[in-house]
C-alpha positions as CSV (number, residue, x, y, z in Angstrom):
1,M,-3.5,36.4,-27.9
2,E,0.6,35.4,-27.4
3,S,0.9,31.7,-26.5
4,N,2.6,31.0,-23.1
5,T,5.6,30.5,-24.8
6,Q,5.7,33.6,-26.3
7,F,4.3,35.5,-23.1
8,Q,7.2,33.8,-21.1
9,Q,9.9,35.0,-24.0
10,K,8.7,38.3,-23.8
11,I,8.6,38.6,-19.9
12,S,12.5,37.0,-20.3
13,D,13.5,39.2,-22.7
14,D,12.2,42.4,-21.1
15,F,13.6,41.6,-17.7
16,A,17.0,40.7,-19.5
17,A,17.2,44.4,-20.9
18,W,16.3,45.8,-18.0
19,A,18.2,43.9,-15.5
20,R,21.4,44.8,-18.4
21,E,20.9,48.2,-18.0
22,S,20.7,48.0,-13.6
23,V,22.3,44.9,-12.4
24,G,24.9,44.1,-15.4
25,S,26.1,47.7,-15.5
26,R,26.6,48.4,-11.7
27,A,27.9,44.7,-11.3
28,D,31.8,45.6,-11.2
29,R,31.1,48.3,-8.8
30,Q,28.8,46.5,-6.3
31,H,31.3,43.5,-6.3
32,S,34.4,45.9,-5.5
33,L,32.3,48.0,-2.8
34,R,31.0,44.2,-1.5
35,E,27.5,46.0,-1.5
36,F,24.1,44.9,-2.1
37,D,22.5,46.4,-5.4
38,I,19.3,47.9,-3.9
39,E,19.0,50.2,-6.5
40,S,18.5,47.7,-9.1
41,W,16.2,45.6,-6.8
42,R,14.3,48.4,-6.5
43,Y,14.2,49.5,-10.6
44,L,13.3,45.6,-11.0
45,S,10.5,45.8,-8.4
46,E,9.1,48.8,-10.2
47,R,8.8,46.6,-13.3
48,G,6.6,44.0,-11.5
49,I,9.3,41.1,-10.9
50,W,7.5,40.2,-7.8
51,R,3.7,40.8,-9.0
52,I,4.0,38.4,-11.7
53,A,2.7,35.1,-10.1
54,V,0.6,36.9,-7.5
55,P,-3.1,36.7,-7.5
56,A,-4.5,40.1,-8.6
57,E,-6.5,40.7,-5.5
58,L,-3.3,40.7,-3.5
59,G,-1.9,43.3,-5.7
60,G,-0.3,40.9,-8.3
61,E,-0.6,40.4,-11.7
62,N,-2.4,37.0,-11.8
63,N,0.1,35.2,-13.8
64,T,1.8,31.9,-13.2
65,W,5.1,30.7,-11.2
66,W,6.3,29.6,-14.8
67,D,6.0,33.1,-15.8
68,F,7.8,34.3,-12.8
69,I,10.7,31.8,-13.7
70,A,10.9,33.3,-17.3
71,A,11.7,36.8,-15.7
72,F,14.0,35.6,-13.2
73,Q,15.9,34.0,-15.8
74,G,15.9,37.0,-17.7
75,V,17.4,38.9,-14.8
76,A,20.3,36.0,-14.6
77,R,20.6,36.2,-18.2
78,G,20.9,39.8,-18.3
79,G,22.4,40.8,-15.3
80,R,24.6,38.3,-14.9
81,D,25.2,38.9,-11.2
82,L,24.8,35.4,-9.1
83,G,25.1,37.1,-5.8
84,F,22.2,39.2,-6.7
85,C,20.2,36.4,-8.0
86,L,20.9,34.2,-5.0
87,S,19.1,37.3,-3.0
88,M,16.3,36.8,-4.9
89,V,15.8,33.4,-4.8
90,A,15.4,33.9,-0.9
91,Q,12.8,36.4,-1.7
92,A,10.7,34.3,-4.3
93,G,10.1,31.5,-1.9
94,L,8.9,33.8,0.8
95,I,6.3,35.5,-1.4
96,R,5.0,32.3,-2.8
97,A,4.5,30.8,0.7
98,L,2.8,34.2,2.1
99,V,0.5,33.9,-1.3
100,R,-0.3,30.3,-0.4
101,Q,-0.2,29.9,3.5
102,G,-0.6,33.4,4.5
103,T,-3.9,34.5,6.4
104,P,-5.7,37.7,4.5
105,E,-4.2,39.8,7.4
106,Q,-0.8,38.6,7.1
107,Q,-1.0,39.3,3.1
108,K,-2.3,42.9,4.1
109,T,0.5,43.2,6.3
110,W,3.5,41.8,4.6
111,L,2.9,41.6,0.7
112,P,2.4,45.4,0.0
113,G,6.1,45.9,0.9
114,L,7.6,43.1,-0.8
115,L,6.2,43.4,-3.7
116,N,7.0,47.0,-4.2
117,G,10.8,46.7,-3.3
118,Q,11.4,45.6,0.2
119,V,14.2,42.8,0.9
120,S,12.9,39.7,2.7
121,S,15.6,37.2,4.4
122,M,15.0,33.6,5.8
123,A,16.5,32.8,9.1
124,L,17.2,29.2,9.6
125,T,20.7,28.2,10.6
126,E,21.9,28.5,13.8
127,E,25.7,28.6,15.4
128,S,25.8,24.7,16.7
129,G,23.7,23.1,13.7
130,G,25.0,24.3,10.6
131,S,21.8,23.7,8.5
132,D,20.3,21.3,11.0
133,I,16.9,23.2,11.4
134,S,15.6,21.1,14.6
135,K,18.0,23.8,16.8
136,M,15.8,26.7,16.7
137,A,15.2,29.9,18.6
138,V,12.4,29.4,21.2
139,T,9.2,31.6,22.4
140,T,8.1,31.6,25.5
141,G,4.8,31.5,26.9
142,P,1.5,31.9,25.1
143,H,0.6,35.3,27.1
144,D,4.0,36.8,26.6
145,A,5.6,35.1,23.2
146,L,9.0,36.5,22.8
147,L,11.2,35.3,20.0
148,S,14.9,34.7,21.6
149,G,17.7,32.9,20.0
150,T,20.5,33.8,17.2
151,K,20.8,33.0,13.4
152,V,23.9,32.8,11.5
153,H,25.2,33.1,7.8
154,I,21.8,34.0,6.7
155,T,21.2,35.4,3.4
156,N,19.9,39.2,3.0
157,A,20.1,39.7,6.7
158,P,22.3,42.7,6.8
159,V,19.6,44.5,4.4
160,A,16.4,42.6,5.2
161,D,13.2,44.3,5.7
162,V,11.3,41.6,6.6
163,I,12.4,38.1,7.7
164,L,10.8,34.6,8.2
165,V,12.5,32.8,11.2
166,L,12.0,29.3,12.0
167,G,11.7,28.9,15.7
168,R,9.6,26.9,18.5
169,S,6.6,27.6,20.1
170,G,7.1,27.3,23.7
171,D,3.4,26.4,24.6
172,L,3.9,23.3,22.2
173,E,5.2,20.1,23.2
174,P,9.0,19.9,22.4
175,K,8.8,17.5,19.4
176,A,6.3,19.0,17.9
177,N,6.8,22.5,18.2
178,A,8.3,23.9,15.0
179,T,7.0,27.0,13.8
180,L,7.5,30.1,11.2
181,F,7.3,33.6,12.4
182,M,7.4,36.6,10.2
183,V,9.7,39.6,11.7
184,D,9.7,43.3,11.2
185,A,13.8,43.6,10.8
186,S,13.5,47.0,12.3
187,D,12.5,46.1,15.4
188,P,14.9,47.4,18.1
189,R,15.0,44.0,19.7
190,L,16.3,42.3,16.6
191,L,20.3,42.9,16.5
192,R,21.8,42.3,13.0
193,G,25.6,41.9,12.8
194,P,27.7,43.5,9.7
195,A,27.8,41.4,6.2
196,E,30.2,38.3,6.2
197,T,33.7,38.9,4.3
198,M,32.9,35.9,1.8
199,L,35.2,34.4,-0.7
200,G,32.5,35.4,-3.7
201,N,29.0,36.5,-4.2
202,H,29.6,39.8,-2.5
203,T,26.6,41.6,-4.0
204,S,24.3,39.0,-1.9
205,P,25.5,40.1,1.9
206,T,24.9,37.4,4.6
207,G,25.2,38.1,8.7
208,R,23.9,37.2,11.9
209,L,20.8,38.0,13.6
210,D,20.3,38.1,17.4
211,F,16.6,37.7,18.7
212,D,16.3,39.5,22.2
213,G,12.8,39.2,23.2
214,V,11.1,39.7,19.8
215,P,7.2,40.4,20.5
216,I,5.2,37.6,18.7
217,A,1.6,38.3,17.9
218,P,-0.8,36.1,15.6
219,V,0.3,38.4,12.5
220,N,3.5,37.0,13.1
221,V,3.0,33.5,12.8
222,L,3.0,31.8,9.5
223,G,0.9,29.0,9.0
224,E,-0.2,26.9,12.0
225,P,1.9,26.9,15.2
226,G,4.1,23.1,15.3
227,N,3.9,23.1,11.6
228,G,6.9,25.2,10.8
229,L,8.9,22.3,9.4
230,H,6.4,21.0,6.7
231,L,5.9,24.7,5.7
232,I,9.9,25.4,5.4
233,H,10.6,22.0,3.5
234,E,8.0,23.2,0.8
235,I,9.8,26.4,0.7
236,I,13.4,25.1,0.6
237,A,12.1,23.0,-2.5
238,F,10.9,25.7,-4.4
239,D,14.2,27.5,-3.6
240,R,16.2,24.8,-4.7
241,L,14.6,24.2,-8.1
242,L,15.2,28.0,-8.6
243,Y,18.8,26.9,-8.1
244,G,18.5,24.8,-11.2
245,M,16.6,27.8,-13.1
246,L,19.6,30.3,-12.2
247,A,22.0,28.1,-13.5
248,T,21.2,27.5,-16.7
249,A,20.2,31.2,-17.5
250,Y,23.7,32.2,-16.2
251,L,25.7,29.6,-17.9
252,D,23.5,29.8,-21.3
253,P,25.4,33.6,-22.3
254,L,28.6,32.1,-20.9
255,I,28.8,29.5,-23.5
256,D,27.9,32.2,-26.0
257,D,31.1,34.3,-25.0
258,L,33.4,31.1,-24.9
259,L,32.2,30.3,-28.6
260,N,32.7,33.8,-29.5
261,F,36.2,33.9,-27.9
262,V,37.6,30.2,-29.3
263,H,36.5,31.2,-32.6
264,E,38.8,34.9,-32.3
265,R,41.6,33.7,-30.2
266,R,44.6,31.7,-32.0
267,A,47.0,29.0,-30.4
268,F,49.2,26.7,-32.0
269,H,48.7,28.2,-35.5
270,A,45.1,27.4,-35.3
271,V,42.0,28.8,-33.9
272,L,41.1,27.6,-30.2
273,A,38.0,26.1,-31.8
274,D,40.0,23.8,-33.6
275,H,41.6,22.1,-30.5
276,Q,39.4,18.9,-29.4
277,Y,40.1,19.4,-25.7
278,V,38.9,23.0,-26.2
279,Q,35.6,21.9,-27.7
280,G,35.6,19.4,-25.0
281,R,35.3,22.1,-22.2
282,I,32.4,23.7,-24.1
283,T,30.4,20.6,-24.8
284,D,31.0,19.6,-20.8
285,I,29.2,22.7,-19.9
286,K,26.4,22.2,-22.4
287,F,25.7,19.1,-21.5
288,A,25.9,20.3,-17.8
289,V,23.5,23.2,-18.7
290,E,20.9,20.9,-20.7
291,S,20.9,18.1,-17.9
292,T,20.1,20.6,-15.4
293,R,17.6,22.7,-17.3
294,G,15.8,19.2,-17.5
295,I,15.8,18.5,-14.1
296,S,14.8,21.8,-13.0
297,R,11.7,21.9,-15.5
298,S,10.8,18.1,-13.9
299,A,11.2,19.6,-10.5
300,M,9.0,22.7,-11.0
301,E,6.3,20.3,-12.7
302,A,6.2,18.0,-9.9
303,V,5.9,21.3,-7.1
304,M,3.3,22.8,-9.1
305,S,1.2,19.5,-9.2
306,G,1.9,18.5,-5.6
307,S,3.7,15.3,-6.7
308,A,5.2,12.9,-4.2
309,D,8.5,12.9,-5.7
310,A,9.0,16.9,-5.7
311,S,11.4,17.2,-2.8
312,L,13.2,14.5,-4.6
313,L,13.4,16.2,-7.7
314,C,14.1,19.8,-6.4
315,S,17.3,18.5,-4.4
316,I,18.4,16.7,-7.6
317,A,17.9,20.1,-9.6
318,K,19.9,22.0,-6.6
319,Y,22.5,19.5,-6.9
320,Q,23.0,19.8,-10.5
321,A,22.9,23.3,-10.4
322,A,25.9,23.8,-8.0
323,E,27.9,21.0,-9.7
324,S,27.0,22.8,-13.3
325,L,27.8,26.2,-12.0
326,R,31.2,25.1,-10.6
327,T,32.4,23.2,-13.4
328,G,31.0,25.5,-16.0
329,T,32.8,28.7,-14.7
330,E,35.9,27.0,-14.2
331,N,35.9,25.5,-17.6
332,A,35.7,29.2,-18.4
333,L,38.5,29.7,-16.5
334,R,40.7,27.4,-18.1
335,I,39.8,28.1,-21.6
336,F,40.1,32.2,-21.0
337,G,43.7,31.3,-19.6
338,H,45.7,33.9,-17.9
339,S,43.2,36.7,-18.9
340,G,40.3,34.5,-16.6
341,Y,42.6,34.2,-13.8
342,E,43.1,38.0,-13.5
343,E,40.8,40.0,-11.6
344,G,37.4,40.2,-13.5
345,W,34.3,38.7,-14.4
346,V,35.6,35.3,-15.4
347,S,37.3,34.7,-11.8
348,R,34.6,36.5,-10.1
349,S,32.1,33.9,-11.8
350,V,33.8,30.9,-10.3
351,R,34.3,32.5,-6.8
352,D,30.4,33.1,-7.0
353,A,29.7,29.5,-8.3
354,L,31.6,28.0,-5.6
355,G,28.9,29.7,-3.1
356,A,26.3,27.6,-4.8
357,V,28.0,24.5,-3.5
358,I,27.2,25.7,0.2
359,A,24.2,28.0,0.0
360,G,20.8,26.3,0.0
361,G,22.1,23.1,1.5
362,T,25.4,21.5,0.6
363,A,25.8,18.7,-2.1
364,E,26.1,16.3,0.7
365,M,22.9,17.4,2.0
366,Q,21.1,16.9,-1.3
367,K,22.3,13.7,-1.4
368,K,21.0,12.6,2.2
369,N,17.5,14.2,1.0
370,A,17.6,12.5,-2.4
371,F,18.3,9.2,-0.5
372,T,15.7,9.7,2.2
373,Q,12.8,10.9,-0.2
374,M,13.9,7.5,-2.4
375,V,13.5,5.6,0.8
376,A,10.1,7.3,1.3
377,L,8.4,6.8,-2.0
378,R,9.4,2.8,-2.1
């Protein structure tokens, strides 16, 4: 019987190999086409990426979320497509929420498709409010519940099969009516805009969603009506720590690439590795990676144990992840020099990394949430 560490290493290595032959081999093409890699998504789904932490009675493999993270990091390490992994983050949180909060009917309705390769999306942001999730779509009365409103800049929206929407229940008090709704994206009353043209992360499409009276039944309401903010904060916290896990797995092989490069390339009559300023840039990346790794694991432990400081640690993990990705890829570009600045995987990694500064809540949002949590924990 393998130890958990051995098992997780095997899962990580297996998914790294599978991602290398799917995501990694297709990344250049998908980025040039600015298209989501649905073929690789289905390939990894068939190999059980989404089943890992789901209970056996729900169609899963009955392992842990630590095991899922090992597989997720394998995809990041092997596929080396940051955008693709950001789309995975959006899916993982919803699956975990369905397992934890879904009714048996909801689990039967929504989980099989998601485990077998459907794509999900989480719709929070609105045009007037940015990431201020107090501004939400509204449902009408209890007997003719219809979801209407608009969400913008939503990850996976152009390709999603299932969408989790934060809205308001019209039959509850305005100050306590935030509710989560599961929506079938094939509903004709849901209109989707085209994928937005972004600086980077071309393989993780974002777009607009317009809900024009989408019918809402009990199976569409995740959790208790009016409890949407509490549930979405739980989902977001898990998403934020995944950014930290992603950053370390994405940057680890980049460090290997840099070490190989600086020992082969010469400048001023010496290999680059002999120059102290080059050493400093690489060690800066390593320090950032290890700091992010530590806080992300602490955040994961806090989430799994239900610790009071879980949200605080998840915000720190997200902040550290974004900063590590930004500075790490920029340092890589500086070391590779002109060849890194040319169109290719190095310059692409810089553009993709900048997206992490915005996605999942900006650095300013993470600081605001961290301060709020610090005050609450006094």
